[in-house]
Structure formats: C-alpha cells, structure tokens
C-alpha positions in Angstrom: 158.0 61.2 116.3 160.0 60.2 119.5 158.0 59.9 122.7 159.7 61.8 125.6 160.1 59.7 128.8 159.9 61.5 131.8 162.0 60.4 135.0 160.0 60.2 138.2 162.8 62.2 139.9 163.1 64.9 137.1 160.6 67.3 138.9 161.1 66.3 142.4 162.6 69.6 143.5 159.4 71.6 142.0 155.9 72.0 143.7 154.1 68.8 142.4 150.9 70.6 141.8 152.4 73.1 139.8 154.7 70.8 137.7 151.6 68.6 136.8 149.4 71.7 135.9 152.1 72.8 133.6 152.9 69.2 132.3 149.0 68.7 131.5 148.8 72.2 129.7 151.7 71.6 127.6 150.3 68.0 126.6 146.9 68.8 126.1 146.9 72.3 124.3 146.5 72.7 120.9 149.4 71.9 118.6 150.1 74.6 115.6 152.0 73.6 112.5 154.8 76.0 111.4 154.4 78.2 108.1 155.6 76.6 105.0 159.2 76.9 104.5 160.1 78.8 101.2 162.9 77.1 99.4 165.3 78.5 96.8 163.4 76.8 94.1 160.0 78.7 94.9 159.4 81.7 92.9 159.5 84.9 95.0 156.8 87.1 95.3 156.5 90.3 93.2 157.2 93.6 95.2 156.5 97.2 94.6 157.6 100.2 97.0 156.1 103.5 97.7 158.3 106.7 98.5 157.3 110.3 99.3 158.9 113.6 97.6 161.3 115.1 100.0 161.0 118.5 101.4 164.5 119.4 102.5 167.9 118.5 101.2 168.3 116.2 104.1 165.2 114.3 103.5 166.3 114.2 99.6 169.6 112.2 100.9 167.6 110.0 103.1 165.4 109.2 100.2 167.9 108.4 97.4 169.7 106.3 100.0 166.5 104.3 100.3 166.0 104.2 96.6 169.7 102.9 96.1 169.2 100.2 98.9 166.0 98.9 97.5 166.9 99.2 93.7 168.6 95.9 93.5 165.6 94.1 94.6 164.3 94.6 91.1 160.6 95.6 92.2 157.8 95.5 89.7 157.5 99.3 90.1 157.9 102.3 92.6 155.5 104.9 93.3 155.8 108.3 94.3 153.0 110.0 96.4 151.2 113.2 95.4 150.5 115.5 98.4 146.8 116.7 99.1 145.5 119.0 96.4 148.4 118.4 94.4 150.6 120.3 97.0 153.7 118.2 96.1 153.1 118.1 92.4 156.5 119.7 91.4 158.6 117.7 93.8 156.6 114.5 92.8 157.4 115.2 89.1 161.1 115.9 89.8 161.5 112.7 92.0 159.8 110.5 89.3 162.0 112.1 86.4 165.1 111.5 88.3 164.1 107.8 89.0 163.5 107.6 85.3 166.9 109.2 84.5 169.2 107.6 87.0 167.8 104.1 88.0 166.7 100.9 86.6 163.4 101.3 88.3 160.1 101.8 86.8 158.2 104.7 88.3 154.5 105.1 89.0 153.5 108.6 89.9 150.4 109.3 92.0 148.0 111.8 90.5 144.8 113.0 92.0 141.7 115.0 90.8 141.0 117.1 93.9 141.0 120.7 93.3 141.9 120.9 89.7 140.4 121.1 86.3 140.3 118.2 83.8 142.6 120.4 81.7 145.3 121.0 84.6 145.1 117.1 85.5 145.6 116.0 81.7 148.5 118.3 81.3 150.0 116.8 84.3 149.4 113.5 82.9 150.9 114.4 79.4 154.1 115.7 81.2 154.6 112.4 82.8 154.0 110.5 79.4 156.6 112.9 77.9 159.1 112.2 80.9 158.8 108.7 80.0 156.5 107.4 82.9 154.0 104.9 81.8 152.3 103.9 85.0 150.1 106.3 87.1 148.4 105.4 90.5 144.9 107.3 90.1 143.5 108.5 93.3 140.5 110.8 94.3 142.9 112.7 96.4 142.3 114.4 100.0 141.2 118.0 100.6 144.1 120.1 101.9 143.8 120.9 105.5 140.9 118.2 105.7 137.2 118.8 105.5 134.6 117.1 103.3 135.6 116.2 99.8 133.5 118.2 96.9 134.4 117.7 93.3 135.9 120.5 91.3 133.1 122.1 89.0 135.5 121.5 85.9 137.3 118.6 87.3 137.1 114.9 87.4 134.7 113.9 90.0 136.0 110.6 91.3 138.7 108.5 91.0 136.9 106.2 88.4 136.5 109.4 86.3 140.0 110.1 86.6 140.8 106.6 85.2 138.8 107.0 82.0 140.3 110.5 81.5 143.9 109.3 81.8 143.1 106.3 79.3 142.2 109.1 76.9 145.4 111.0 77.4 147.8 108.0 76.8 147.8 104.3 77.2 149.0 104.3 80.9 149.1 101.2 83.0 146.9 102.5 86.1 146.9 101.3 89.6 143.9 102.2 91.9 143.4 102.2 95.8 141.3 99.7 97.6 140.4 99.6 101.4 140.1 96.2 102.9 138.2 97.9 106.0 136.1 100.3 103.8 137.1 103.9 103.1 135.9 106.3 105.8 134.0 108.2 103.4 132.1 105.1 102.0 128.3 104.7 102.7 129.0 101.2 103.4 131.4 98.1 102.5 129.4 97.1 99.4 129.3 100.9 98.0 132.8 100.9 98.7 133.4 97.6 96.5 131.2 99.1 93.6 133.3 102.1 93.7 136.7 99.7 93.3 134.9 97.8 90.6 134.0 101.1 88.8 137.8 102.1 88.8 138.8 98.8 87.5 136.2 98.8 84.9 137.2 102.1 83.6 140.7 100.9 82.9 142.7 100.5 86.0 144.9 97.1 86.0 145.5 96.6 89.7 144.2 97.9 93.2 146.6 98.6 95.9 145.1 98.2 99.4 145.7 100.8 102.1 147.8 99.3 104.9 146.2 96.9 107.5 147.2 95.0 110.5 144.3 92.2 110.5 145.0 89.8 107.8 141.7 88.2 108.1 140.0 91.5 107.2 142.2 91.4 104.0 141.4 88.0 103.2 137.5 88.3 103.7 137.9 91.5 101.4 139.2 89.2 98.7 136.5 86.9 98.9 133.9 89.8 98.7 135.8 91.2 95.8 135.4 88.0 93.8 131.9 87.6 94.9 131.4 91.3 93.3 132.8 90.3 89.9 136.3 91.7 90.9 139.0 89.6 89.2 141.8 92.0 88.9 144.8 91.7 91.1 144.5 93.3 94.6 147.9 94.0 96.1 148.1 94.1 99.9 149.7 97.3 101.1 152.1 96.7 104.1 153.4 99.2 106.4 156.1 98.3 108.8 155.4 99.9 112.2 158.4 102.1 112.9 156.5 104.4 115.2 153.6 102.8 116.9 152.1 106.2 118.0 152.2 107.8 114.9 150.9 105.1 112.9 148.0 104.3 115.2 147.1 108.1 114.3 147.3 107.3 110.4 144.9 104.3 111.2 142.5 106.4 113.0 142.4 108.9 110.1 142.1 106.1 107.5 139.6 103.5 109.3 142.2 100.8 109.9 141.7 98.9 112.9 144.7 98.3 115.3 144.4 95.2 117.2 145.2 95.2 121.0 148.0 92.8 120.5 149.8 95.3 118.5 149.9 98.0 120.7 150.9 95.4 123.6 153.9 94.6 121.3 155.2 98.1 121.4 154.2 98.9 124.9 156.9 100.4 126.9 159.6 100.8 124.0 158.6 104.1 122.6 162.1 105.4 123.6 164.1 102.2 122.7 164.7 102.6 119.0 166.6 99.4 118.4 164.2 97.3 120.2 161.3 98.9 118.2 163.1 98.0 115.1 163.4 94.4 116.1 159.6 94.2 117.2 158.7 96.0 113.6 160.5 93.5 111.8 159.1 90.4 113.6 155.4 91.7 113.5 155.7 92.6 109.7 157.5 89.4 108.9 154.7 87.4 110.5 152.3 89.3 108.5 153.6 88.9 105.3 154.6 85.2 105.8 151.0 84.6 106.7 149.6 86.2 103.6 152.2 84.3 101.8 151.0 80.9 103.1 147.4 81.9 101.9 148.8 82.3 98.3 149.6 86.1 98.2 152.2 86.6 95.8 152.4 90.2 95.4 153.0 92.9 98.0 153.3 96.7 98.1 155.4 98.3 101.0 154.8 101.7 102.3 158.4 102.3 103.1 158.3 105.9 104.5 161.3 106.6 102.8 163.4 104.2 105.0 164.8 100.9 103.5 165.9 98.7 106.5 162.8 96.8 107.3 161.5 96.7 103.9 164.9 95.1 102.8 165.0 92.8 105.6 161.2 91.9 105.1 161.9 91.2 101.4 164.8 88.9 102.1 162.3 87.1 104.4 159.7 86.6 101.6 162.7 85.1 99.5 163.4 88.1 97.3 167.2 88.6 96.6 169.1 91.4 95.3 170.1 91.2 91.7 173.9 91.1 91.1 174.8 93.5 88.3 176.5 91.9 85.3 180.1 92.8 85.0 180.8 95.2 82.2 182.8 93.7 79.3 186.4 94.8 79.1 
C-alpha cells in the first residue's frame, strides 16, 4: 500500500488544531474491510417473492406488472397471501390459478387454519392440488379484526396440525413461518423455537422468516435453531422499506424491532418519493449483502406488489434475468 506524504503547506490555510484533530481521527480510527465482491462465476442466491391478491382492477394491473417484471429472474417459487380468516380465499385461488396458467412461475398458496373446520381447509387444499399447485405456505393465521386466537372446535388447532393435515391430503411441499425476534403470542423464545420444530417435524421443508431489520437478530436465531436440532433451511424474509411510517406500524404489530438508525435514514423525506426509493434501495442492499457475506444463499422478498426495489436488489445480489430462447422458425 502506498504511503501518503503530507506537504507541510497542504493545510496552512486551515486552523492548525482542527486539521490535526481531523487527521489524527482519520489515521487512528478503525479500518473496515469491504464486503466480498460477487463475481460472475459465483452462483447467485435462490430467490422467492411474495404477492398479495388484488382488491380492485387497478391493483390487479399493478400486481401483474410486478409479476411480469420479476418473472425473468426465475425465482424458486412465488407465494400468494391469504387474508385473515380466509377473507381473500377466492382472490388468492384466482391469482394462484392464473399464475399456473399464464406464467412459468411456481406458485405457493398461503393457507391458514383460523376460523375453519378441517374439512373446509382440506377442501381448499384439494382445490389447489387439482389446479396444479404443489406448494403450500401453511400458517396458523390471524383472527379477523384482531383479538386473541382461539382454535376452531372442528379445525386444525395450530400450524403444526395444519402441516400434518395437508400431508394427508396430498404430497405438498410445505413452507412455514419463523420469527427471529419471537412471535408476539409466544410464551418465550424457546417455546417459539419448539413450535417451529414441531411444524418442520410434521412435514414442512423450509421456514420463511418474518421480515426484520437487525441482521444480528437473524444470525443469532440461526444459532439457536441449530442448537435446538433444526436443520431445515431458514430463509430470511426481506421487506424493502417503501413507506417507513407504515412499515414501522407493521413492525410494532409483529414484534419486529426498528433500529434508531433506520428511522434516522428516512427522517424528513416522507413527501420525497424519489429520495425514499433511493434510501430504501441502499438500506435493503446493505442488509442482503451483509447476510450474503455471512453465507446466506436464499432470500424471500415481501414485494408489496411492487417490483422496482426487489428487482434492483436481486441484481445487486448477482441474480440476472433469464433470456428466453428464440422460438425455432
């Protein structure tokens, strides 16, 4: 490394004390290495994307613009959410069926057990299987309008029971939820880990985490999961911050910590959409690159039916759009 020679007159116009203090800070402060560079020869991470079923024609167009934009990235699968208490059941099914019919994507339909009998849940699952859907994201689900969860008397009590029931219906691939900062309803972190293990032992093949902003919380969670005997993949859920105030509310409802630095990043730009997007891209790109540097090779993006940030972050991770082969003449 070449040394820097400072001319005695280089800072003669500046205040000597201030210049000396600045120089000492630069020369004696900690040195940070850069994140590992990703080269073309490195295998890109596997991705999956989450969408939600639209409520209006305009939102339908936005969703499908998002799907078409992200489709060339060839994600491992795309999931479609299921409203509280099955409130979007018909729209979820219609969206999933259209993905099967009109795209090259592999859909994973969300399915919950709240507020429904086993027979009703099984019927929905059979309908998905008949539509060509082979992947289910199995969740306990939320009570419509909030409130304490109570298992349906004739239903699957919890997500682990739902996983076992789905496996009896058909040989689905099943993903389940995990919570790096503990589910709000869990008695404690160890009880939450026990619940995750029950879901995986019942037949799930992977866990997808709730979104988080503190990477150290996720990495600690991986250590705890392995110590608990969990060896299935635990895929980090990433939610780019498009609207800080809104996502801070999401975080508060689901027990996700919001670091002070994150609020500072978005301070003063609530009405500046373009700057918000640039800041959001920087924040999410740093998060995923740090996780990638720690060996994480799969990510699940909560797209909120918008493709721009997800596409850009995927590109930073090394994922490139697949170019369709020309049709033979």
